Each structure stands twice: as structure tokens, then as C-alpha cells.
N, C-alpha and C positions, 0 to 999 in steps of 0.2 A: 751357471746358476749361482745366485748369491749364497755365500757360506755363513754369513752373519745375519741373525734375525734382527730386523730393525724395530725399535720401539718408537713411540711418538716423538721423543726428543731427537732421536737420530734422524727421523724424517723432517723435523723442523730444521735441524742443522743443515741437512742437504738442501732444503727449500731456500733457506736464507743464503747459503753459499752460492746456489745456482743464480740467485738474483743479484748478489754482490759478492764476488769472490775476493775482493780487496779489503773487506772489513777486518778489523782487528779481532783477535780471539776474545778480548774483553767485551767488545760490542756484540759479537756473536753470542757469547754466553748470556749477556743481558737479554738479548732478543728471544732466546730459547728458554730462559728461566732457570739456568744453573750457574754455578760459579765457574771461573775461568779454568782452573786446573782439570776438572773432569771434562770440561768442554774440549779442551785441547787433546786429551786422551781419546775422546770419542772421534774427533776429526782424524787423528792419526790412525785409529782403528778402521774408520771408513775408507781412508786412503789405502791402507794395507790390504783391505778386503776387496778393493777394486771399485767401490761405489763412486769414489772420486778419482777420475782418471788424470786430472791435471788442472792447471789454472792458466788462463790466457786472457788477453785483451780482445775485445770484440771490435776489430778495426773496420773502417768503412773502405771497401775496395775502391770505390769511385774516387774518394778523396786521395787515395794513393796512386791514382792513374790507371786503375784496372777498370776500364769503361765497359768491357764486354763480359757478360755472364751467359753461359750456354749450358743447356742440359743435352747430353749426348746419350742416345739409346743405342746400345751395342748388342748385336747378335753374334754369337760365335758358331763356328762350324762344328766344334766338338764341345760337349759338356762333361767330358771325363774329368774327374777330380784334379788330376795333374794339370790339365789344360786350364781349368778354372783358377787354380792356384797360380799358374804362370801368368795369367792375365791380371790377376789381383796384384802380383808382385810388380808387374810392368806399370800398373796404374800408380802404385806407391812411388815409383821412380819419376813419374812425369810431374813437374812442378805445377803446370797449369791445371791438373786434376786435383780439386780440393776435396771432393767426396767421391766415393765409389761404393755402389750398393749392388749386390747380386739380387736379382728378382726372380719371381716365379711367374711364368706366363710367356707372352710372345717375345719379350726381349730378355736377354740374359743379365745385362748390367745397365745401370743408369749412372752417368758420371756428371758431376757438377764441376764445370770448368770456368776459370776466369782468365782474361787476357787483357793486355793494355788496349788492343784494337782488333778489328776484324781480320786484318791481314795477319797478325800474329796467330790468332786462333786458326785461320785457314791453313797456315803453314804447319801447325801442329796436327790439324785434322788430316791433311793429305800426306804429310811427311812421316808421321808417327802413328797416329791412331788407326787410320784405315789400312796402313801398311803393316801393322803389327801381325805377327803370326796368329792364325786361327780366327781372325776377325772376318766375319762373313758380311756384316752390314752395320752401317752407322747412320742413324737419323738424328738430326740436331734441331733444337728449338732455342732460339735466341730470347733471352729474358728482356722484356720491354721495361718492366719495373717490378720490384718485389712488393707484394701486398702484405706479407707476414713473414717474419724470419725470427722465430722464437726458439732459442736453443733449450735443451733440457727436456724435462717432462712436466706435465701438469699435476703437481702434488695434490691440489685440491680435489681432483677427480679420484685419486687413490684414497684420500681421506674419506670421501663420501662412501666409497665402496667398502672400506674397512669398517666404517660406522654401521653400514647396513648388515654386515655379517656378524657384528658383535652382539 
């Protein structure tokens, strides 16, 4: 749970950085309507509080030779906390697994995987994923094309909600 109460300027800072994490502090300060020193202090506070988890480049997997993207729905034999944690640790160690989410419902986890080709993914699927301890079932769906891939959160929705409650 967030520990720092966000004011409208903090939310503007987060929205701007979410759209362009490379802008200078001076540009960010100008966009949110404050001077550079307090803007930098706010960004550091947001980083320390965990609102900003890091900065990265949004690379195109296909341009880098990762032609295959697959979603794998994983069911486990046991959902004991120790078994769930063990599976999550295993997922963090597999380079082809880019995202891992525990779900409520018929499946326990959904994994977003990338691979250079189907053969590489198939080797991972049979040699590591389905062979992993506690894995009961794996269903996969190959991505034909992405229709939307927007990281972050929709700040405008939260602003509307905040304005309605004010």
C-alpha cells in the first residue's frame, strides 16, 4: 500500500514520466508547473516510496529477433504458499518468461513468454516449464499480433474519479 499521499503535482509528474522517462528534470518541471529543484526532490521521493520502480527502454522484441510471443496458462498441483513462491522464483530465473502473474480462477499463473522462434519456445515448454515440479497443466496461446501494449496506468481515469469525490 502506498505510504506517501499523492497530490495533483505528484500525479502529473508520474503521468509525464510514464509517457517519457527520458525527459530532463527541467523539462519535467516545466510540464508540471514547478521549478526544477522541488521537482527533482519530488521525483526522488516518488522513487524512494516505490511509486517509480525504475526506468527502461521500450524495445521492439521482433526487431531484436524475438519473433514468437506466447501466453502460457499454468495450473499447479498444489497452491500451498511455499509451492506458489517456489514457482514464482522459478519463473524469475527463466529468461524467456517476461511476465508472471498469479491469478484467481481456473488457472494459477499466466506467463508472457518471448522466444526467437517456435523451436526455442517448444524446447523451453517441454524441457523446463512442463517438467517443473508441481506443474499440473500448461495451455499455450501464440500471439498473432499485439493490438494494444500500453504500459503503466491510465492517470486520466484516476483524475476523473478524484474530481468526482472532491
